[in-house]
C-alpha beads as a LAMMPS data file, in Angstrom:
LAMMPS data file: protein, C-alpha beads

418 atoms
417 bonds

1 atom types
1 bond types

-500.0 500.0 xlo xhi
-500.0 500.0 ylo yhi
-500.0 500.0 zlo zhi

Masses

1 110.0

Atoms # bond

1 1 1 -240.079 -369.841 -201.156
2 1 1 -238.777 -369.906 -204.728
3 1 1 -241.167 -371.432 -207.230
4 1 1 -238.457 -372.922 -209.438
5 1 1 -234.746 -373.373 -209.604
6 1 1 -234.071 -370.188 -211.588
7 1 1 -235.095 -368.157 -208.561
8 1 1 -238.229 -366.723 -210.193
9 1 1 -241.052 -366.589 -207.664
10 1 1 -244.818 -366.852 -208.019
11 1 1 -244.847 -363.138 -207.229
12 1 1 -242.716 -362.422 -210.301
13 1 1 -245.026 -364.464 -212.504
14 1 1 -248.152 -362.884 -211.044
15 1 1 -246.832 -359.345 -211.494
16 1 1 -245.708 -360.150 -215.012
17 1 1 -249.165 -361.412 -215.979
18 1 1 -250.917 -358.476 -214.296
19 1 1 -248.779 -356.006 -216.261
20 1 1 -249.398 -357.497 -219.721
21 1 1 -250.364 -354.784 -222.196
22 1 1 -249.371 -355.870 -225.714
23 1 1 -250.468 -359.456 -225.010
24 1 1 -253.374 -358.544 -222.727
25 1 1 -255.740 -360.585 -224.853
26 1 1 -254.101 -363.910 -223.950
27 1 1 -255.466 -363.581 -220.415
28 1 1 -258.902 -364.370 -221.852
29 1 1 -257.699 -367.892 -222.622
30 1 1 -259.067 -370.290 -220.003
31 1 1 -255.786 -372.151 -219.512
32 1 1 -253.697 -369.009 -219.118
33 1 1 -256.322 -367.572 -216.773
34 1 1 -256.037 -370.757 -214.694
35 1 1 -252.243 -370.380 -214.570
36 1 1 -252.701 -366.763 -213.457
37 1 1 -254.978 -367.962 -210.665
38 1 1 -252.310 -370.428 -209.517
39 1 1 -249.726 -367.627 -209.596
40 1 1 -251.986 -365.433 -207.464
41 1 1 -252.559 -368.135 -204.837
42 1 1 -248.933 -369.255 -205.004
43 1 1 -247.857 -365.687 -204.294
44 1 1 -250.089 -365.629 -201.249
45 1 1 -248.644 -368.942 -200.087
46 1 1 -245.128 -367.542 -200.473
47 1 1 -246.054 -364.642 -198.205
48 1 1 -248.093 -366.651 -195.675
49 1 1 -247.511 -370.431 -196.009
50 1 1 -249.288 -371.193 -192.715
51 1 1 -252.561 -369.495 -193.593
52 1 1 -255.402 -371.971 -192.936
53 1 1 -257.108 -373.389 -196.021
54 1 1 -254.879 -371.583 -198.504
55 1 1 -252.936 -374.689 -199.496
56 1 1 -256.152 -376.558 -200.282
57 1 1 -257.426 -373.565 -202.253
58 1 1 -254.209 -373.615 -204.254
59 1 1 -254.512 -377.374 -204.846
60 1 1 -258.041 -376.853 -206.160
61 1 1 -256.817 -374.105 -208.534
62 1 1 -254.035 -376.380 -209.773
63 1 1 -256.460 -379.261 -210.425
64 1 1 -258.719 -376.868 -212.343
65 1 1 -255.736 -375.778 -214.425
66 1 1 -254.960 -379.361 -215.432
67 1 1 -258.633 -380.082 -216.163
68 1 1 -258.885 -376.974 -218.341
69 1 1 -255.694 -377.865 -220.195
70 1 1 -256.899 -381.402 -220.900
71 1 1 -260.305 -380.101 -222.035
72 1 1 -258.622 -378.107 -224.807
73 1 1 -257.172 -381.301 -226.285
74 1 1 -253.633 -380.260 -225.369
75 1 1 -251.773 -382.321 -222.786
76 1 1 -248.748 -380.044 -223.061
77 1 1 -248.830 -376.610 -221.430
78 1 1 -246.008 -375.196 -223.556
79 1 1 -247.745 -376.231 -226.774
80 1 1 -250.974 -374.579 -225.696
81 1 1 -249.347 -371.338 -224.572
82 1 1 -247.320 -371.192 -227.776
83 1 1 -250.475 -371.527 -229.892
84 1 1 -252.345 -368.854 -227.945
85 1 1 -249.477 -366.373 -227.972
86 1 1 -248.576 -366.842 -231.640
87 1 1 -252.216 -366.461 -232.692
88 1 1 -252.881 -363.410 -230.528
89 1 1 -253.918 -360.302 -232.466
90 1 1 -252.235 -357.307 -230.889
91 1 1 -250.953 -353.818 -231.606
92 1 1 -247.397 -355.017 -232.191
93 1 1 -248.360 -357.519 -234.904
94 1 1 -250.823 -355.153 -236.539
95 1 1 -248.152 -352.485 -236.798
96 1 1 -245.601 -354.983 -238.052
97 1 1 -248.032 -356.445 -240.580
98 1 1 -248.942 -353.045 -241.941
99 1 1 -245.278 -352.440 -242.727
100 1 1 -245.072 -349.374 -240.545
101 1 1 -242.421 -348.317 -238.049
102 1 1 -242.693 -350.099 -234.698
103 1 1 -241.995 -347.680 -231.856
104 1 1 -239.169 -348.702 -229.540
105 1 1 -241.517 -348.577 -226.552
106 1 1 -243.824 -351.075 -228.244
107 1 1 -240.884 -353.272 -229.212
108 1 1 -239.545 -353.250 -225.648
109 1 1 -242.945 -354.001 -224.130
110 1 1 -243.495 -356.953 -226.468
111 1 1 -240.032 -358.330 -225.693
112 1 1 -240.495 -358.055 -221.927
113 1 1 -243.936 -359.625 -221.995
114 1 1 -242.704 -362.533 -224.117
115 1 1 -240.171 -363.295 -221.409
116 1 1 -242.998 -363.519 -218.860
117 1 1 -245.131 -365.668 -221.138
118 1 1 -242.149 -367.869 -221.928
119 1 1 -241.578 -368.323 -218.199
120 1 1 -245.203 -369.419 -217.838
121 1 1 -245.046 -371.735 -220.852
122 1 1 -242.131 -373.650 -219.341
123 1 1 -243.792 -374.310 -216.005
124 1 1 -243.849 -378.001 -215.095
125 1 1 -246.231 -379.957 -212.919
126 1 1 -243.444 -380.443 -210.378
127 1 1 -242.910 -376.692 -210.077
128 1 1 -246.601 -375.955 -209.692
129 1 1 -247.035 -378.749 -207.156
130 1 1 -244.168 -377.465 -204.987
131 1 1 -246.404 -375.239 -202.795
132 1 1 -248.522 -378.258 -201.816
133 1 1 -246.783 -379.481 -198.670
134 1 1 -249.372 -382.075 -197.727
135 1 1 -247.896 -385.272 -199.177
136 1 1 -251.164 -387.215 -199.435
137 1 1 -252.821 -384.330 -201.284
138 1 1 -249.857 -383.834 -203.605
139 1 1 -249.863 -387.555 -204.470
140 1 1 -253.501 -387.312 -205.554
141 1 1 -253.122 -384.248 -207.752
142 1 1 -252.757 -384.929 -211.524
143 1 1 -249.671 -384.178 -213.582
144 1 1 -249.452 -382.743 -217.093
145 1 1 -246.828 -383.035 -219.774
146 1 1 -244.685 -380.099 -220.756
147 1 1 -241.903 -379.502 -223.224
148 1 1 -239.390 -376.711 -222.950
149 1 1 -239.776 -374.010 -225.609
150 1 1 -238.077 -370.739 -226.464
151 1 1 -241.195 -368.607 -226.855
152 1 1 -239.428 -365.339 -227.822
153 1 1 -237.589 -367.192 -230.622
154 1 1 -240.806 -368.859 -231.811
155 1 1 -242.540 -365.475 -231.843
156 1 1 -239.702 -363.877 -233.782
157 1 1 -240.041 -366.617 -236.384
158 1 1 -243.790 -366.028 -236.644
159 1 1 -243.273 -362.272 -236.992
160 1 1 -240.767 -362.821 -239.794
161 1 1 -243.313 -364.872 -241.760
162 1 1 -246.352 -362.762 -240.946
163 1 1 -247.113 -362.256 -244.643
164 1 1 -247.854 -365.993 -244.951
165 1 1 -249.236 -366.807 -241.525
166 1 1 -251.108 -363.705 -240.439
167 1 1 -252.342 -363.441 -236.864
168 1 1 -255.366 -364.201 -234.732
169 1 1 -258.118 -366.083 -236.522
170 1 1 -256.337 -365.537 -239.837
171 1 1 -253.468 -367.680 -238.563
172 1 1 -255.803 -370.491 -237.461
173 1 1 -258.188 -370.561 -240.423
174 1 1 -258.046 -369.786 -244.132
175 1 1 -261.740 -369.691 -245.093
176 1 1 -264.089 -367.016 -243.764
177 1 1 -267.626 -365.726 -244.196
178 1 1 -269.557 -362.610 -243.228
179 1 1 -272.067 -362.821 -240.383
180 1 1 -273.973 -359.685 -239.385
181 1 1 -271.269 -357.495 -240.876
182 1 1 -268.428 -359.295 -239.089
183 1 1 -265.792 -361.579 -240.571
184 1 1 -265.961 -365.011 -238.928
185 1 1 -264.005 -368.203 -239.676
186 1 1 -265.394 -371.286 -241.374
187 1 1 -264.148 -374.016 -239.062
188 1 1 -264.798 -376.926 -241.406
189 1 1 -264.337 -375.707 -244.996
190 1 1 -264.803 -377.734 -248.167
191 1 1 -261.601 -379.826 -248.476
192 1 1 -261.590 -379.602 -252.288
193 1 1 -258.113 -380.278 -253.735
194 1 1 -256.634 -379.227 -257.068
195 1 1 -255.566 -382.798 -257.793
196 1 1 -259.202 -383.874 -257.520
197 1 1 -260.241 -381.572 -260.369
198 1 1 -260.307 -383.078 -263.835
199 1 1 -260.126 -381.187 -267.150
200 1 1 -260.809 -377.423 -267.445
201 1 1 -257.037 -376.996 -267.169
202 1 1 -256.981 -373.704 -269.063
203 1 1 -259.470 -372.116 -266.680
204 1 1 -257.782 -373.557 -263.616
205 1 1 -254.326 -372.378 -264.709
206 1 1 -255.642 -368.872 -265.378
207 1 1 -257.033 -368.662 -261.844
208 1 1 -253.822 -370.039 -260.343
209 1 1 -251.643 -367.627 -262.310
210 1 1 -253.754 -364.617 -261.328
211 1 1 -253.872 -365.650 -257.672
212 1 1 -250.124 -366.227 -257.521
213 1 1 -249.625 -362.747 -258.947
214 1 1 -251.703 -361.418 -256.055
215 1 1 -249.529 -363.335 -253.577
216 1 1 -246.369 -361.874 -255.139
217 1 1 -247.710 -358.341 -254.805
218 1 1 -248.197 -357.966 -258.562
219 1 1 -251.326 -356.555 -260.236
220 1 1 -254.113 -359.137 -260.141
221 1 1 -257.534 -359.007 -261.776
222 1 1 -261.028 -359.682 -260.520
223 1 1 -262.320 -362.884 -262.134
224 1 1 -265.791 -363.878 -263.287
225 1 1 -266.425 -367.597 -263.806
226 1 1 -269.543 -368.375 -265.812
227 1 1 -271.000 -371.529 -267.262
228 1 1 -273.474 -374.321 -266.744
229 1 1 -274.261 -375.579 -263.264
230 1 1 -272.067 -378.396 -262.041
231 1 1 -269.082 -377.657 -264.260
232 1 1 -266.714 -376.992 -261.337
233 1 1 -266.619 -373.185 -261.066
234 1 1 -266.971 -373.010 -257.298
235 1 1 -264.886 -376.133 -256.726
236 1 1 -262.007 -374.608 -258.674
237 1 1 -261.973 -371.423 -256.590
238 1 1 -262.125 -373.403 -253.338
239 1 1 -259.382 -375.785 -254.465
240 1 1 -257.103 -372.868 -255.375
241 1 1 -257.767 -371.268 -251.975
242 1 1 -256.930 -374.511 -250.173
243 1 1 -253.765 -375.067 -252.198
244 1 1 -252.383 -371.560 -251.724
245 1 1 -253.354 -371.041 -248.085
246 1 1 -249.811 -371.902 -246.864
247 1 1 -248.495 -369.082 -249.072
248 1 1 -250.692 -366.489 -247.348
249 1 1 -253.982 -366.686 -249.248
250 1 1 -257.311 -366.409 -247.441
251 1 1 -260.798 -366.621 -248.947
252 1 1 -263.825 -364.692 -247.715
253 1 1 -267.225 -365.910 -248.894
254 1 1 -269.771 -363.126 -249.359
255 1 1 -273.421 -363.580 -250.359
256 1 1 -275.034 -361.319 -252.912
257 1 1 -277.153 -359.550 -250.297
258 1 1 -273.970 -358.706 -248.369
259 1 1 -272.289 -356.812 -251.205
260 1 1 -272.903 -353.454 -249.560
261 1 1 -270.721 -354.589 -246.664
262 1 1 -267.660 -355.088 -248.892
263 1 1 -266.273 -351.512 -248.618
264 1 1 -266.286 -351.796 -244.811
265 1 1 -264.724 -355.248 -245.075
266 1 1 -261.984 -353.888 -247.323
267 1 1 -261.195 -351.280 -244.689
268 1 1 -260.483 -354.166 -242.282
269 1 1 -258.396 -356.146 -244.760
270 1 1 -256.295 -353.365 -246.267
271 1 1 -253.790 -353.289 -243.384
272 1 1 -253.607 -357.083 -243.185
273 1 1 -250.383 -358.537 -244.661
274 1 1 -252.233 -361.560 -246.053
275 1 1 -253.883 -361.709 -249.472
276 1 1 -257.625 -362.219 -249.800
277 1 1 -260.074 -363.515 -252.377
278 1 1 -263.593 -362.236 -251.825
279 1 1 -265.698 -365.054 -253.259
280 1 1 -269.264 -364.424 -254.453
281 1 1 -270.947 -367.640 -255.545
282 1 1 -273.921 -367.977 -257.918
283 1 1 -274.167 -364.282 -258.716
284 1 1 -277.054 -362.749 -260.683
285 1 1 -279.274 -359.691 -260.401
286 1 1 -282.656 -358.459 -261.405
287 1 1 -282.651 -355.152 -263.267
288 1 1 -283.852 -353.199 -260.226
289 1 1 -281.595 -354.944 -257.707
290 1 1 -279.885 -352.444 -255.374
291 1 1 -276.914 -354.795 -255.021
292 1 1 -276.161 -354.240 -258.717
293 1 1 -274.981 -350.686 -258.046
294 1 1 -272.941 -351.836 -255.049
295 1 1 -270.999 -354.398 -257.087
296 1 1 -270.574 -351.959 -259.970
297 1 1 -268.992 -349.389 -257.630
298 1 1 -266.660 -351.983 -256.146
299 1 1 -265.485 -353.273 -259.516
300 1 1 -264.945 -349.767 -260.834
301 1 1 -262.717 -349.030 -257.845
302 1 1 -264.438 -346.365 -255.795
303 1 1 -262.275 -344.665 -253.196
304 1 1 -263.595 -346.907 -250.396
305 1 1 -263.154 -350.103 -252.378
306 1 1 -259.485 -349.990 -253.389
307 1 1 -257.186 -352.563 -251.833
308 1 1 -253.980 -354.019 -253.235
309 1 1 -254.274 -357.268 -251.270
310 1 1 -257.831 -358.196 -252.282
311 1 1 -259.423 -359.511 -255.465
312 1 1 -262.987 -360.552 -256.193
313 1 1 -263.846 -363.920 -257.722
314 1 1 -267.483 -364.488 -258.644
315 1 1 -269.336 -367.380 -260.237
316 1 1 -272.565 -367.277 -262.188
317 1 1 -274.595 -369.583 -264.371
318 1 1 -275.311 -366.543 -266.584
319 1 1 -272.983 -364.847 -269.067
320 1 1 -274.668 -361.501 -268.350
321 1 1 -275.138 -361.035 -264.625
322 1 1 -278.351 -359.011 -264.879
323 1 1 -281.498 -360.783 -266.005
324 1 1 -282.877 -358.921 -268.993
325 1 1 -286.369 -359.415 -270.388
326 1 1 -287.497 -358.504 -273.906
327 1 1 -289.895 -356.081 -272.296
328 1 1 -286.920 -354.233 -270.831
329 1 1 -286.042 -353.093 -274.336
330 1 1 -289.369 -351.278 -274.682
331 1 1 -289.348 -348.886 -271.761
332 1 1 -289.774 -345.155 -271.315
333 1 1 -286.120 -344.433 -270.573
334 1 1 -284.983 -341.585 -272.837
335 1 1 -281.580 -343.213 -273.224
336 1 1 -282.805 -346.781 -273.377
337 1 1 -279.794 -348.045 -275.362
338 1 1 -277.362 -346.690 -272.756
339 1 1 -279.386 -348.229 -269.947
340 1 1 -279.419 -351.664 -271.585
341 1 1 -275.702 -351.440 -272.302
342 1 1 -274.985 -350.637 -268.659
343 1 1 -277.047 -353.591 -267.505
344 1 1 -275.531 -356.210 -269.782
345 1 1 -271.954 -354.978 -269.473
346 1 1 -271.476 -355.527 -265.744
347 1 1 -269.629 -358.762 -266.448
348 1 1 -267.169 -356.809 -268.615
349 1 1 -265.962 -354.963 -265.528
350 1 1 -264.192 -358.110 -264.367
351 1 1 -260.612 -358.176 -265.610
352 1 1 -260.758 -361.883 -266.475
353 1 1 -263.788 -363.815 -267.680
354 1 1 -263.573 -367.613 -267.767
355 1 1 -266.257 -369.872 -269.176
356 1 1 -266.863 -373.422 -267.987
357 1 1 -268.754 -375.254 -270.697
358 1 1 -270.805 -378.360 -270.055
359 1 1 -268.599 -381.311 -271.077
360 1 1 -269.321 -383.306 -274.198
361 1 1 -269.405 -387.093 -274.067
362 1 1 -265.663 -387.518 -274.486
363 1 1 -264.730 -385.026 -271.776
364 1 1 -267.428 -386.349 -269.438
365 1 1 -266.213 -389.935 -269.742
366 1 1 -262.599 -388.780 -269.366
367 1 1 -263.544 -387.169 -266.048
368 1 1 -265.304 -390.375 -264.993
369 1 1 -262.261 -392.510 -265.915
370 1 1 -259.838 -390.307 -263.968
371 1 1 -262.047 -390.084 -260.895
372 1 1 -262.653 -393.827 -260.943
373 1 1 -258.914 -394.500 -261.185
374 1 1 -258.198 -392.103 -258.317
375 1 1 -260.771 -393.896 -256.166
376 1 1 -259.344 -397.297 -256.975
377 1 1 -262.412 -398.471 -258.893
378 1 1 -261.656 -401.425 -261.170
379 1 1 -264.474 -401.932 -263.652
380 1 1 -264.741 -402.880 -267.285
381 1 1 -264.433 -399.616 -269.224
382 1 1 -267.364 -400.403 -271.481
383 1 1 -269.618 -401.125 -268.527
384 1 1 -268.315 -398.023 -266.732
385 1 1 -269.057 -395.800 -269.719
386 1 1 -272.538 -397.261 -270.174
387 1 1 -273.407 -396.795 -266.512
388 1 1 -272.006 -393.238 -266.538
389 1 1 -274.083 -392.294 -269.567
390 1 1 -277.220 -393.735 -267.997
391 1 1 -276.499 -391.772 -264.843
392 1 1 -276.113 -388.551 -266.865
393 1 1 -279.379 -389.200 -268.703
394 1 1 -281.256 -389.610 -265.441
395 1 1 -279.681 -386.401 -264.094
396 1 1 -280.591 -384.325 -267.132
397 1 1 -277.184 -384.100 -268.797
398 1 1 -273.440 -384.427 -268.428
399 1 1 -271.438 -382.322 -265.979
400 1 1 -268.279 -382.522 -263.916
401 1 1 -270.399 -382.602 -260.785
402 1 1 -272.480 -385.398 -262.225
403 1 1 -269.327 -387.406 -263.007
404 1 1 -268.208 -387.065 -259.392
405 1 1 -271.644 -388.023 -258.098
406 1 1 -271.659 -391.080 -260.372
407 1 1 -268.286 -392.290 -259.091
408 1 1 -269.406 -391.670 -255.503
409 1 1 -272.518 -393.740 -256.179
410 1 1 -270.322 -396.636 -257.328
411 1 1 -268.381 -396.511 -254.077
412 1 1 -271.611 -396.374 -252.099
413 1 1 -272.961 -399.485 -253.866
414 1 1 -269.974 -401.876 -254.184
415 1 1 -272.157 -404.595 -255.710
416 1 1 -272.254 -402.557 -258.923
417 1 1 -268.489 -402.907 -259.301
418 1 1 -268.669 -406.655 -259.851

Bonds

1 1 1 2
2 1 2 3
3 1 3 4
4 1 4 5
5 1 5 6
6 1 6 7
7 1 7 8
8 1 8 9
9 1 9 10
10 1 10 11
11 1 11 12
12 1 12 13
13 1 13 14
14 1 14 15
15 1 15 16
16 1 16 17
17 1 17 18
18 1 18 19
19 1 19 20
20 1 20 21
21 1 21 22
22 1 22 23
23 1 23 24
24 1 24 25
25 1 25 26
26 1 26 27
27 1 27 28
28 1 28 29
29 1 29 30
30 1 30 31
31 1 31 32
32 1 32 33
33 1 33 34
34 1 34 35
35 1 35 36
36 1 36 37
37 1 37 38
38 1 38 39
39 1 39 40
40 1 40 41
41 1 41 42
42 1 42 43
43 1 43 44
44 1 44 45
45 1 45 46
46 1 46 47
47 1 47 48
48 1 48 49
49 1 49 50
50 1 50 51
51 1 51 52
52 1 52 53
53 1 53 54
54 1 54 55
55 1 55 56
56 1 56 57
57 1 57 58
58 1 58 59
59 1 59 60
60 1 60 61
61 1 61 62
62 1 62 63
63 1 63 64
64 1 64 65
65 1 65 66
66 1 66 67
67 1 67 68
68 1 68 69
69 1 69 70
70 1 70 71
71 1 71 72
72 1 72 73
73 1 73 74
74 1 74 75
75 1 75 76
76 1 76 77
77 1 77 78
78 1 78 79
79 1 79 80
80 1 80 81
81 1 81 82
82 1 82 83
83 1 83 84
84 1 84 85
85 1 85 86
86 1 86 87
87 1 87 88
88 1 88 89
89 1 89 90
90 1 90 91
91 1 91 92
92 1 92 93
93 1 93 94
94 1 94 95
95 1 95 96
96 1 96 97
97 1 97 98
98 1 98 99
99 1 99 100
100 1 100 101
101 1 101 102
102 1 102 103
103 1 103 104
104 1 104 105
105 1 105 106
106 1 106 107
107 1 107 108
108 1 108 109
109 1 109 110
110 1 110 111
111 1 111 112
112 1 112 113
113 1 113 114
114 1 114 115
115 1 115 116
116 1 116 117
117 1 117 118
118 1 118 119
119 1 119 120
120 1 120 121
121 1 121 122
122 1 122 123
123 1 123 124
124 1 124 125
125 1 125 126
126 1 126 127
127 1 127 128
128 1 128 129
129 1 129 130
130 1 130 131
131 1 131 132
132 1 132 133
133 1 133 134
134 1 134 135
135 1 135 136
136 1 136 137
137 1 137 138
138 1 138 139
139 1 139 140
140 1 140 141
141 1 141 142
142 1 142 143
143 1 143 144
144 1 144 145
145 1 145 146
146 1 146 147
147 1 147 148
148 1 148 149
149 1 149 150
150 1 150 151
151 1 151 152
152 1 152 153
153 1 153 154
154 1 154 155
155 1 155 156
156 1 156 157
157 1 157 158
158 1 158 159
159 1 159 160
160 1 160 161
161 1 161 162
162 1 162 163
163 1 163 164
164 1 164 165
165 1 165 166
166 1 166 167
167 1 167 168
168 1 168 169
169 1 169 170
170 1 170 171
171 1 171 172
172 1 172 173
173 1 173 174
174 1 174 175
175 1 175 176
176 1 176 177
177 1 177 178
178 1 178 179
179 1 179 180
180 1 180 181
181 1 181 182
182 1 182 183
183 1 183 184
184 1 184 185
185 1 185 186
186 1 186 187
187 1 187 188
188 1 188 189
189 1 189 190
190 1 190 191
191 1 191 192
192 1 192 193
193 1 193 194
194 1 194 195
195 1 195 196
196 1 196 197
197 1 197 198
198 1 198 199
199 1 199 200
200 1 200 201
201 1 201 202
202 1 202 203
203 1 203 204
204 1 204 205
205 1 205 206
206 1 206 207
207 1 207 208
208 1 208 209
209 1 209 210
210 1 210 211
211 1 211 212
212 1 212 213
213 1 213 214
214 1 214 215
215 1 215 216
216 1 216 217
217 1 217 218
218 1 218 219
219 1 219 220
220 1 220 221
221 1 221 222
222 1 222 223
223 1 223 224
224 1 224 225
225 1 225 226
226 1 226 227
227 1 227 228
228 1 228 229
229 1 229 230
230 1 230 231
231 1 231 232
232 1 232 233
233 1 233 234
234 1 234 235
235 1 235 236
236 1 236 237
237 1 237 238
238 1 238 239
239 1 239 240
240 1 240 241
241 1 241 242
242 1 242 243
243 1 243 244
244 1 244 245
245 1 245 246
246 1 246 247
247 1 247 248
248 1 248 249
249 1 249 250
250 1 250 251
251 1 251 252
252 1 252 253
253 1 253 254
254 1 254 255
255 1 255 256
256 1 256 257
257 1 257 258
258 1 258 259
259 1 259 260
260 1 260 261
261 1 261 262
262 1 262 263
263 1 263 264
264 1 264 265
265 1 265 266
266 1 266 267
267 1 267 268
268 1 268 269
269 1 269 270
270 1 270 271
271 1 271 272
272 1 272 273
273 1 273 274
274 1 274 275
275 1 275 276
276 1 276 277
277 1 277 278
278 1 278 279
279 1 279 280
280 1 280 281
281 1 281 282
282 1 282 283
283 1 283 284
284 1 284 285
285 1 285 286
286 1 286 287
287 1 287 288
288 1 288 289
289 1 289 290
290 1 290 291
291 1 291 292
292 1 292 293
293 1 293 294
294 1 294 295
295 1 295 296
296 1 296 297
297 1 297 298
298 1 298 299
299 1 299 300
300 1 300 301
301 1 301 302
302 1 302 303
303 1 303 304
304 1 304 305
305 1 305 306
306 1 306 307
307 1 307 308
308 1 308 309
309 1 309 310
310 1 310 311
311 1 311 312
312 1 312 313
313 1 313 314
314 1 314 315
315 1 315 316
316 1 316 317
317 1 317 318
318 1 318 319
319 1 319 320
320 1 320 321
321 1 321 322
322 1 322 323
323 1 323 324
324 1 324 325
325 1 325 326
326 1 326 327
327 1 327 328
328 1 328 329
329 1 329 330
330 1 330 331
331 1 331 332
332 1 332 333
333 1 333 334
334 1 334 335
335 1 335 336
336 1 336 337
337 1 337 338
338 1 338 339
339 1 339 340
340 1 340 341
341 1 341 342
342 1 342 343
343 1 343 344
344 1 344 345
345 1 345 346
346 1 346 347
347 1 347 348
348 1 348 349
349 1 349 350
350 1 350 351
351 1 351 352
352 1 352 353
353 1 353 354
354 1 354 355
355 1 355 356
356 1 356 357
357 1 357 358
358 1 358 359
359 1 359 360
360 1 360 361
361 1 361 362
362 1 362 363
363 1 363 364
364 1 364 365
365 1 365 366
366 1 366 367
367 1 367 368
368 1 368 369
369 1 369 370
370 1 370 371
371 1 371 372
372 1 372 373
373 1 373 374
374 1 374 375
375 1 375 376
376 1 376 377
377 1 377 378
378 1 378 379
379 1 379 380
380 1 380 381
381 1 381 382
382 1 382 383
383 1 383 384
384 1 384 385
385 1 385 386
386 1 386 387
387 1 387 388
388 1 388 389
389 1 389 390
390 1 390 391
391 1 391 392
392 1 392 393
393 1 393 394
394 1 394 395
395 1 395 396
396 1 396 397
397 1 397 398
398 1 398 399
399 1 399 400
400 1 400 401
401 1 401 402
402 1 402 403
403 1 403 404
404 1 404 405
405 1 405 406
406 1 406 407
407 1 407 408
408 1 408 409
409 1 409 410
410 1 410 411
411 1 411 412
412 1 412 413
413 1 413 414
414 1 414 415
415 1 415 416
416 1 416 417
417 1 417 418
C-alpha cells in the first residue's frame, strides 16, 4: 500500500528517519518523533494490514501527532519541520560556518537526509489518514493544515546566509547569558530600541560604528562606558544589539563573578560565524578581587582569550574600575607606585572609553520633550517642564532614566495630563 501518490511508502520514510546522521538531533523534537512513530506503525500496516488492533494503534499515534503539533503553536506541519531543521545545530553547519572544507561524504549525507525530511515536511493529513480503513474512525480523527515547501532549497538559502542567521539557539535568539558555565538564551530580552534613546548621540554613534566594524570583519575595539547611574549606558548597548541582530550580532551578558569563564566561552564562540558582544554591566572591583586579574588577562589578549568575532563592552559608574582608598597609597609594597598605576589603569586597556555625563537642565528637559512627543503626550510645555523638574528633585537629580520614568508616570496617571 503506497502512502502517497509519488509511490513513497511508509517504509521508505521510516528507514530514512532511522538512518539520519547529520540531522539526528531533529528526532528529539516531539512533533518529528510523533511523525516517526506514525511511519513505524504505518510500515507495519503496509506489511500486515489485517493485524488486529494495529489500525487503532496507528489512529492513536496519528491523533497524538496532531495534538503535539497544535501544542507547539504551529498548525502547519511543514512550517514546524522547516523551523526545526533550519535551526538544527549539526556537523555540516558547524563545518560550513567555520569556513572549512566540507567533505563530500558529509555533503552527500546532508543532501540525502534533507530529501527525507522534505518528504516528511510535505505530508498531509489525507496521506497520514490513508491507512485508517475504518470510515467512522477516520471521520473522527482531526486534520491539520500543511503547505508544500522545498526544504532542500530553504536549507541552501539558510546555509548561504549563515553569517547572519547562525544555527541552533543562535538562530532563534540574539541575547544570551551564562548559567553554570553554559551559554543559554534569554527568551524575553529588553526590547530597547535605538529610536527610543534621546541625546548622547556621540556615544551612541561611536558604539554603532565600532560594532558595525566587527560585523564587517574589520578590527573592532573593546569599549568601556562609564558615567553616572541612569544615563543610558546599558540601554545603549542593548539597543545596539537589538538593532544589529538581523546583521548577525549576538550579545552575551556575563556577570563580574563569571569573568573567569570567558576564555572557555571564547573557545565556543571562535568557530561561530556570528559576531558577539560580551556585555559586562555595572563593573567594578575591590583591590584584592580575583576577577580583576581575569579581566586584565582577557583585555590584554592572552592566548586563550583571542577571538576575531568577539568584543567586550562593559559599563561602570566609576571612571577607574578598581576602588582605591587613600590607605592603599600607604602600604608596604616595595613598588607601591607601580602597583597603584596597575590598579587605576585597568580602564585604559579598553580600546574605546565613552563617558555618559548626567544631563544638565536643558538636556534633561530635551529628553523629556522628545519622549513625551513619542508617547503622544499633549501637555503645556511650561507645566511639563515644572513637573519634570519636581520629579527630578524628588529622585535626587536629573538623568535619562529619570526622564523616562517621569514620562511613564504621566501615562500611568492620565489625570495629570489635563
